[in-house]
Structure formats: structure tokens, C-alpha cells
C-alpha positions as CSV (number, residue, x, y, z in Angstrom):
1,X,6.7,121.1,119.8
2,X,2.7,122.9,119.0
3,X,1.7,126.8,119.5
4,X,0.3,127.4,122.8
5,X,-3.4,129.2,122.0
6,X,-4.7,131.4,124.8
7,X,-8.2,130.7,125.5
8,X,-11.0,133.1,124.3
9,X,-12.9,134.7,127.6
10,X,-16.4,133.7,128.1
11,X,-18.8,136.4,127.9
12,X,-19.7,136.9,131.5
13,X,-22.8,137.3,132.7
14,X,-23.3,140.8,133.7
15,X,-21.4,142.3,131.0
16,X,-24.2,145.4,129.5
17,X,-26.2,143.8,127.0
18,X,-26.6,146.5,123.4
19,X,-29.2,148.5,123.5
20,X,-32.3,147.3,121.7
21,X,-33.2,151.3,120.0
22,X,-32.3,153.2,116.9
23,X,-30.4,155.3,119.1
24,X,-28.5,152.7,120.2
25,X,-28.7,151.0,117.2
26,X,-26.9,154.4,115.6
27,X,-24.8,154.6,117.9
28,X,-23.4,150.9,117.9
29,X,-22.8,151.0,114.6
30,X,-21.0,153.9,114.2
31,X,-18.4,153.2,116.9
32,X,-18.6,149.2,115.0
33,X,-17.6,151.0,111.7
34,X,-15.0,153.3,113.6
35,X,-13.2,150.0,115.4
36,X,-13.6,148.0,111.9
37,X,-11.8,150.7,110.3
38,X,-9.0,150.5,113.1
39,X,-8.5,146.8,112.6
40,X,-8.9,147.1,108.6
41,X,-6.0,149.9,108.5
42,X,-4.2,148.0,111.7
43,X,-4.5,145.0,109.0
44,X,-3.5,146.7,106.1
45,X,-0.1,147.9,107.5
46,X,0.4,144.6,108.8
47,X,0.1,142.9,105.0
48,X,2.2,145.7,103.2
49,X,4.9,145.1,105.9
50,X,4.8,141.4,105.3
51,X,5.0,141.8,101.3
52,X,7.8,144.0,101.4
53,X,9.4,141.8,104.1
54,X,9.0,139.3,101.6
55,X,10.1,140.9,98.5
56,X,13.5,142.2,100.0
57,X,14.3,138.6,101.5
58,X,13.5,137.3,97.8
59,X,15.5,139.8,96.5
60,X,18.2,138.6,98.8
61,X,18.0,135.3,98.0
62,X,18.3,136.2,94.3
63,X,21.5,138.6,94.7
64,X,23.3,135.6,97.1
65,X,22.5,133.3,94.8
66,X,23.5,135.1,91.9
67,X,27.0,135.8,93.5
68,X,27.5,132.0,94.8
69,X,26.6,130.6,91.3
70,X,28.1,132.8,89.3
71,X,31.1,134.5,90.6
72,X,31.9,130.8,92.7
73,X,35.2,129.2,92.1
74,X,33.5,126.0,92.0
75,X,30.5,127.3,89.4
76,X,27.6,124.8,89.2
77,X,28.1,123.8,85.2
78,X,27.6,120.3,83.4
79,X,31.0,120.4,82.4
80,X,32.1,116.8,81.3
81,X,35.5,115.7,81.1
82,X,37.6,116.3,77.3
83,X,37.8,113.7,74.6
84,X,41.6,112.9,74.0
85,X,42.8,114.6,70.8
86,X,46.4,112.9,70.2
87,X,47.0,109.9,72.9
88,X,45.0,107.1,72.6
89,X,44.5,106.0,76.3
90,X,44.7,108.2,79.4
91,X,47.9,109.5,80.7
92,X,48.7,110.1,84.8
93,X,52.0,112.2,85.1
94,X,52.6,112.8,88.6
95,X,55.2,115.3,90.3
96,X,56.6,115.5,93.7
97,X,57.7,118.9,94.7
98,X,59.2,118.0,97.8
99,X,58.3,120.5,101.0
100,X,56.3,122.7,98.9
101,X,54.7,124.3,101.9
102,X,51.3,125.3,100.7
103,X,51.0,129.1,100.7
104,X,54.3,128.7,98.8
105,X,52.7,129.5,95.3
106,X,52.2,132.8,96.4
107,X,55.6,133.9,97.2
108,X,56.2,135.7,93.7
109,X,54.6,135.0,90.4
110,X,54.9,131.2,88.9
111,X,53.5,132.0,85.7
112,X,53.9,128.5,85.1
113,X,52.2,126.4,88.6
114,X,49.6,129.2,88.2
115,X,48.5,128.6,84.5
116,X,48.0,124.6,85.8
117,X,46.0,126.2,88.4
118,X,43.8,129.3,86.6
119,X,42.9,126.4,83.9
120,X,43.2,123.4,86.3
121,X,41.6,122.1,90.2
122,X,43.3,123.3,93.3
123,X,42.9,122.4,96.9
124,X,41.6,125.5,97.9
125,X,43.1,125.5,101.6
126,X,46.1,122.9,100.7
127,X,47.1,118.5,100.5
128,X,46.9,117.2,103.8
129,X,49.9,114.6,104.4
130,X,49.9,111.6,106.6
131,X,51.3,111.4,110.2
132,X,54.5,111.6,110.7
133,X,54.7,114.5,107.6
134,X,58.2,113.2,106.7
135,X,59.3,112.5,103.1
136,X,59.4,108.9,102.6
137,X,56.6,108.0,104.5
138,X,54.3,110.5,102.3
139,X,55.9,109.8,99.0
140,X,54.6,106.1,99.7
141,X,51.4,107.0,100.9
142,X,50.7,108.6,98.2
143,X,51.2,105.6,95.8
144,X,49.9,103.0,97.9
145,X,46.4,105.1,99.6
146,X,47.6,103.4,103.0
147,X,48.7,105.1,105.9
148,X,51.9,104.4,107.5
149,X,50.8,102.1,109.7
150,X,50.0,99.6,106.9
151,X,52.6,100.3,104.2
152,X,55.6,99.6,106.4
153,X,57.6,102.8,106.1
154,X,57.6,104.9,108.7
155,X,61.2,107.1,108.0
156,X,63.7,106.2,105.6
157,X,64.4,103.9,102.8
158,X,66.5,101.5,105.1
159,X,66.3,98.7,102.5
160,X,65.3,98.2,99.1
161,X,63.9,94.0,100.2
162,X,60.1,94.3,99.2
163,X,59.1,92.8,102.4
164,X,60.1,96.2,104.0
165,X,57.6,97.7,101.4
166,X,54.4,96.8,102.1
167,X,50.7,97.6,100.0
168,X,50.7,97.5,96.5
169,X,52.2,101.2,94.7
170,X,50.7,102.6,91.5
171,X,53.7,101.5,89.1
172,X,52.1,98.0,90.3
173,X,49.3,98.2,89.7
174,X,49.4,99.7,86.6
175,X,51.6,97.0,85.3
176,X,49.9,94.7,87.0
177,X,46.7,95.8,84.6
178,X,49.2,95.1,81.6
179,X,49.6,98.4,81.6
180,X,53.4,100.5,81.2
181,X,54.7,102.6,84.2
182,X,57.9,104.5,84.6
183,X,59.6,106.5,87.4
184,X,61.7,109.1,88.3
185,X,63.7,108.8,91.7
186,X,60.3,108.6,93.4
187,X,61.0,107.2,96.9
188,X,60.0,103.3,96.9
189,X,60.2,102.5,93.6
190,X,63.4,101.2,93.6
191,X,62.1,98.2,95.1
192,X,60.7,95.6,92.9
193,X,57.1,94.0,93.2
194,X,54.7,92.1,91.6
195,X,55.3,92.8,87.6
196,X,57.5,95.9,88.2
197,X,61.4,95.7,87.0
198,X,61.9,99.8,88.3
199,X,62.7,101.1,84.6
200,X,63.9,105.0,84.2
201,X,63.8,107.3,81.7
202,X,64.0,111.2,81.0
203,X,59.4,112.2,81.1
204,X,59.1,113.8,78.1
205,X,61.7,111.0,75.9
206,X,58.6,108.7,76.9
207,X,55.9,110.8,74.9
208,X,58.3,110.5,71.4
209,X,57.3,106.9,71.8
210,X,53.9,105.6,69.8
211,X,50.8,106.6,71.7
212,X,50.6,102.4,72.3
213,X,54.2,102.5,73.9
214,X,53.7,105.9,76.1
215,X,53.3,105.1,79.5
216,X,50.0,105.2,81.1
217,X,51.7,106.4,84.1
218,X,54.4,108.3,85.6
219,X,56.3,109.8,88.1
220,X,58.8,113.0,88.7
221,X,60.2,113.7,91.5
222,X,62.0,117.4,92.8
223,X,63.6,117.6,95.8
224,X,63.6,121.2,96.5
225,X,62.2,123.3,98.6
226,X,63.0,120.6,100.5
227,X,66.4,121.0,100.7
228,X,66.5,124.8,101.4
229,X,63.4,124.8,103.8
230,X,66.0,122.7,106.3
231,X,68.4,125.0,105.6
232,X,66.7,128.6,106.4
233,X,63.3,127.9,107.2
234,X,60.1,128.7,105.3
235,X,60.2,132.0,105.2
236,X,63.8,133.2,103.7
237,X,64.2,134.8,100.3
238,X,66.1,131.2,99.3
239,X,62.5,129.9,99.4
240,X,61.2,132.0,96.7
241,X,64.3,131.2,94.8
242,X,63.4,127.7,94.9
243,X,60.1,128.0,93.9
244,X,61.0,130.1,91.2
245,X,63.5,127.1,90.0
246,X,60.9,124.4,90.2
247,X,58.5,126.9,88.3
248,X,60.5,126.9,85.8
249,X,61.2,123.0,85.3
250,X,57.3,122.3,85.3
251,X,57.3,125.3,82.5
252,X,59.7,123.5,80.5
253,X,58.0,119.5,80.7
254,X,54.4,122.0,79.8
255,X,56.7,123.2,77.0
256,X,57.6,119.7,75.8
257,X,54.2,118.3,75.6
258,X,52.9,121.5,74.3
259,X,55.3,120.9,71.2
260,X,54.3,117.7,70.8
261,X,50.8,119.1,70.8
262,X,49.7,116.5,74.0
263,X,49.5,118.9,77.1
264,X,45.8,119.0,77.1
265,X,45.6,115.2,76.7
266,X,48.2,114.8,79.7
267,X,46.5,114.5,83.4
268,X,49.2,116.7,85.1
269,X,49.0,116.2,89.1
270,X,51.3,118.4,90.7
271,X,51.7,117.5,94.9
272,X,54.1,117.9,97.7
273,X,55.1,115.8,100.7
274,X,54.6,117.9,103.0
275,X,55.0,121.7,104.6
276,X,57.6,123.3,106.8
277,X,58.1,125.2,109.8
278,X,60.7,127.1,111.2
279,X,62.7,126.3,114.3
280,X,65.4,128.1,116.3
281,X,67.7,126.8,119.2
282,X,65.6,128.9,122.1
283,X,62.9,126.2,121.0
284,X,65.0,122.7,122.6
285,X,63.3,120.2,124.7
286,X,66.4,117.7,126.2
287,X,65.7,114.5,127.1
288,X,68.3,115.0,130.1
289,X,66.6,117.1,131.4
290,X,64.2,114.7,132.2
291,X,66.9,112.5,134.3
292,X,65.0,113.2,137.9
293,X,62.4,111.3,136.9
294,X,63.2,108.5,134.5
295,X,66.4,107.8,132.3
296,X,66.2,107.4,128.3
297,X,69.2,105.9,127.3
298,X,70.3,107.3,123.9
299,X,70.3,103.4,122.8
300,X,66.5,103.4,123.4
301,X,66.1,106.4,121.2
302,X,65.0,105.8,117.6
303,X,63.8,109.4,116.1
304,X,64.6,112.6,118.1
305,X,62.4,115.7,116.2
306,X,59.8,116.1,114.7
307,X,58.6,113.1,116.0
308,X,60.5,111.0,119.3
309,X,59.9,107.3,119.3
310,X,61.5,105.5,122.0
311,X,61.8,101.8,122.3
312,X,63.1,100.8,125.3
313,X,64.3,97.1,126.8
314,X,61.3,94.2,126.5
315,X,62.2,94.4,130.7
316,X,60.9,97.9,130.8
317,X,57.0,99.2,131.6
318,X,56.3,101.4,128.8
319,X,53.2,102.7,130.8
320,X,54.9,103.5,133.3
321,X,57.7,105.4,131.1
322,X,55.4,107.3,129.4
323,X,53.9,108.1,133.2
324,X,56.9,109.6,135.1
325,X,58.0,111.7,131.4
326,X,54.5,113.4,131.1
327,X,54.9,113.8,135.1
328,X,58.1,115.6,134.8
329,X,57.4,117.9,131.5
330,X,54.8,119.3,133.2
331,X,56.6,120.1,136.5
332,X,57.6,123.1,135.4
333,X,61.2,121.8,135.8
334,X,62.0,120.8,132.1
335,X,62.7,123.4,129.8
336,X,60.0,123.5,127.3
337,X,58.4,120.8,128.7
338,X,54.8,122.0,128.1
339,X,55.8,121.2,124.7
340,X,56.3,117.5,124.4
341,X,53.8,115.6,125.0
342,X,53.9,111.6,124.9
343,X,52.0,108.8,124.7
344,X,51.2,105.0,124.3
345,X,51.2,104.5,120.4
346,X,47.9,102.9,121.3
347,X,46.8,106.0,123.2
348,X,47.7,108.6,120.1
349,X,45.1,110.1,118.8
350,X,43.0,107.9,116.2
351,X,43.0,110.6,113.6
352,X,47.0,110.1,113.4
353,X,46.4,106.3,112.1
354,X,49.5,106.0,114.0
355,X,49.6,102.1,116.1
356,X,48.4,99.5,114.3
357,X,52.0,98.1,113.5
358,X,54.6,96.6,115.2
359,X,57.5,98.2,113.5
360,X,56.4,101.4,115.3
361,X,58.3,101.9,118.7
362,X,55.9,101.8,121.5
363,X,56.4,105.3,123.4
364,X,55.5,108.4,120.6
365,X,55.9,111.3,121.6
366,X,54.2,114.5,120.0
367,X,56.3,118.1,119.8
368,X,54.8,121.5,119.3
369,X,55.0,122.8,116.2
370,X,58.3,124.4,116.0
371,X,60.3,122.5,118.5
372,X,63.3,120.4,119.0
373,X,64.0,117.2,121.1
374,X,67.9,116.6,121.6
375,X,69.4,114.4,124.2
376,X,71.7,116.5,125.6
377,X,72.2,120.4,126.1
378,X,75.5,121.7,124.3
379,X,76.0,125.7,123.2
380,X,74.8,124.5,119.5
381,X,72.9,126.9,118.1
382,X,71.2,127.3,115.1
383,X,68.0,128.3,112.8
384,X,66.2,126.7,110.2
385,X,63.2,124.2,109.2
386,X,61.7,121.2,109.9
387,X,58.5,119.1,109.4
388,X,57.6,115.5,110.6
389,X,54.5,117.5,112.8
390,X,51.3,116.8,113.9
391,X,49.6,116.8,110.4
392,X,47.2,119.0,111.9
393,X,49.3,121.7,111.8
394,X,48.4,124.2,108.8
395,X,52.3,124.6,108.6
396,X,52.9,121.1,107.1
397,X,50.1,121.2,104.0
398,X,51.4,120.7,100.8
399,X,49.9,121.5,97.7
400,X,47.7,119.5,95.3
401,X,47.1,121.3,91.8
402,X,45.7,119.1,88.6
403,X,45.3,119.9,85.4
404,X,44.0,117.7,82.0
405,X,40.9,115.9,80.3
406,X,39.4,114.8,84.0
407,X,39.9,117.9,86.0
408,X,37.3,120.6,85.9
409,X,39.0,124.5,84.6
410,X,39.1,127.1,87.5
411,X,37.8,124.6,89.8
412,X,38.9,124.3,93.7
413,X,38.2,121.2,96.0
414,X,38.3,121.0,99.7
415,X,41.3,119.9,101.7
416,X,41.9,116.3,102.1
417,X,44.3,113.7,103.0
418,X,46.9,112.5,100.7
419,X,45.7,109.0,100.5
420,X,42.8,109.7,98.7
421,X,44.8,110.7,95.5
422,X,45.8,106.7,94.8
423,X,41.7,106.2,93.8
424,X,42.1,109.3,91.5
425,X,44.7,108.3,89.8
426,X,43.1,104.3,89.0
427,X,40.2,106.0,88.2
428,X,41.1,107.8,85.9
429,X,43.2,104.8,84.3
430,X,39.9,103.2,84.5
431,X,41.3,100.0,86.0
432,X,41.0,98.2,89.4
433,X,43.2,99.3,92.5
434,X,43.9,97.5,95.8
435,X,42.6,97.7,98.9
436,X,43.5,100.9,100.5
437,X,42.4,103.8,102.9
438,X,41.1,106.3,101.0
439,X,37.6,106.6,100.0
440,X,36.1,104.3,96.8
441,X,33.5,107.8,96.0
442,X,36.1,110.6,96.5
443,X,37.3,110.6,93.0
444,X,33.3,111.8,91.9
445,X,34.1,114.5,93.8
446,X,37.3,115.8,92.1
447,X,36.9,114.6,88.7
448,X,35.1,115.4,85.7
449,X,32.5,112.7,84.7
450,X,32.8,111.1,81.3
451,X,30.8,111.9,78.9
């Protein structure tokens, strides 16, 4: 929008003319000079004020730029990936600590994990798991780059038949390119797919092989601190002890790699699969309390909590069931009913990516953080921890810490979903990955460029 200009007033016909006399001229000159000095003085003040304001603004901008570029955790540098000194080819070691909630790394001094953070790259506010935030779906999403609706694993490993495990996990991708891979207890690695035949051995022993025989991709899995989290919740001292134990194991791994002179050559990626939140007996919702609106036989329930999954017989209207359930939950007559919302799977929030599969039950209930669903009231009282909730909850976030020649030192990356890790690994190994739900350009935002 252009500036609005005020019109210059036209000279009035009765406006007094300046007398044409020396006295008048003297008076006019004197008056004009005084006005000019006044205008000059005002102009000078305004000019000086503008100059001072500009100088102050420039100084502030320079100070901000200094603070941002020199004290930022992500300084703008020309850092490039570091050359391998001992190994002939890139190696990625992917480590999972089950249930390592983001923030656990601040509970106590963890010298080995902190060493990786200080000299590597960290997701500053944590790694975002896929929904549902459960162990098996997330581990398989990490290695396939697929959301659970596309890789087929939702809750547990019911079968090792490959038909139930869709997508192409990293170990299969690696071996399909003629490279070697090895896993250690990673969920899904027991399934024989493509050229993958499930070899297992201790990780460090592989680094005693000739450089050409060292697997290009390896995984390692720790069941802690998830085990303790379910028993006592995320804030108990037992969690601190479990995290210290994980740090010690990371320390043994680092020590073993250093003794072999290859620590700086290996790309170590430490992740978790999900977070953890405290639960207690006061935060319960009972399906039997909905009997006034709709009967929900336990045979229909495929999962109670923290993801409610219902599959009624085909002769029932799923939409009618959802409508009646939500009516009862909103009535105020169902204990904690306001903390459960039920959906047809195709009407779930699209950000959850949890509808595009016939294997997903038709009715899904989203439970508020820390609440649980059970069938029938009981006098049993327990407190502990759980996960599986909406991945938008911060308590479900976990860690991403990476160290090695392709990762910047002391860098912080914005949070991202774990489906991005697949493309990250294939980029490091310089191989073409299978189609997935990750972003092809994502690795460039985290990895150092090759020189």
C-alpha cells in the first residue's frame, strides 16, 4: 500500500503580500533567517537522532550475530566429514536402549554418553517415535523407514514368517548390495528376508576381522531401562541406576573400539525406541462402565492400553459403536471418561499415519497420557510406567546421539521422526535404499558433507 500524501494548500487570494520596501525586506529577512535557523536546528536534531539510532541498531545486530554464530551449538563452519584412518570402508553401529526417555541423560553424570554428545551430533529435544509408541513397531520403523501401517508390525512379534514383516530392513538392504551386516537381538532381525540369514555374534569380535570382512552395518540392543520403567515409572532411582548401567556398557564398547584404534572411524548411532510416563491406579478407565451405552465383550478387544484397539464382528456397525462409546465417555458418568477418545481408524489424525492397513483394527482409542484402560473394575492397585501413547506427548520422546566421521562435533539437530534414520544409514554407506516414508533430503541436514 502506497503512502498517503497530504495535499499542499493553494495560496489564498486574500493572503497578505510581502511589502516591497527596504524595511519590509529587512523584517522579512530577519524573520526568514530565524525560521531557517529553527528549521535547521530541528533537522540537525532529527538527523543526529537517526544516526545514533542506526549506530545502536547496527551495534546490537553485530552483538547478536556474534553471540549467535560464535556461541550457538550449531556454529556455521565449513566442517566436512573426516577421512577414515584404519578402516577401508564406512561402518555404522546402530545401538538401541529400550525405553530410554529423552531427559534420562540428565539424571546423573554419564561420562560415556556425554562424550558421544560432546563430540557428536544430538537431536536437541529428542527423537520422535512413530505411533503407536511401542517397542516392536518403533524398532522396525527405525530399520525400514516405514510407518507401522506400511511395515506390518504393530505390537509384538507373533510370527517370524516374512509375510508379516513388510518393507526392507537395513540389514537386508545392506546384504542386497553385497555388503555384510550383523545384528544382536534387534526386533525383526530373526526374520529371514531376501539375502539375509540372521547371523549373530558379539559386536566387538567383528572388529578383529580383516577390514574387508568387518560388517558395514551392525545393530546392538539393550533391554534397559524399559524393564525398570514399567515397574517403577520414569522418576524412580532404579531408572538412574539402569541408565548408569547403559552408560557403562557404552563405555566398554568405546574402550574396545579405542583399543583397536578404530573408534573415530566408526559411525556410532545411539537411539531409543520410545519414552516412558508414570501410571497409577487412580488413572483408570473401565470399558464395563460403558455398558449403559454399548456392550464391549472382551473378545472384541485386541489391545487395552495404552492403545485401545477394538475389532467387532463384521455384522456390527463400527461407526455406531464409536458414536455410542464417545457419547458415554463424554456423559460425565464414566470414571475418567474424558481422558479417552475413540475413532474409526480412517478418522484418526493424519499425523499418526495409522490407517492404511487392513491389519489395523477398525476402532482405535487414544488415551490421555498416563491413563490406562481395563475391562472390569478391580481392587488391584499398582503404580508403574507405560508407553504406547500419542507420539505428540513429549514424554514419549527418546534419544538420538551420533558420533563418527560423518557427524559434526558438538552439533544439535532439531527433533525428527525415527523413520528418517533409514535414509541416514544408507547415505553413510553410500548405497541405494528401498522406498520408505523418510525424506530423501534429510541426511544432508544431519550429516557432514564429504570433502
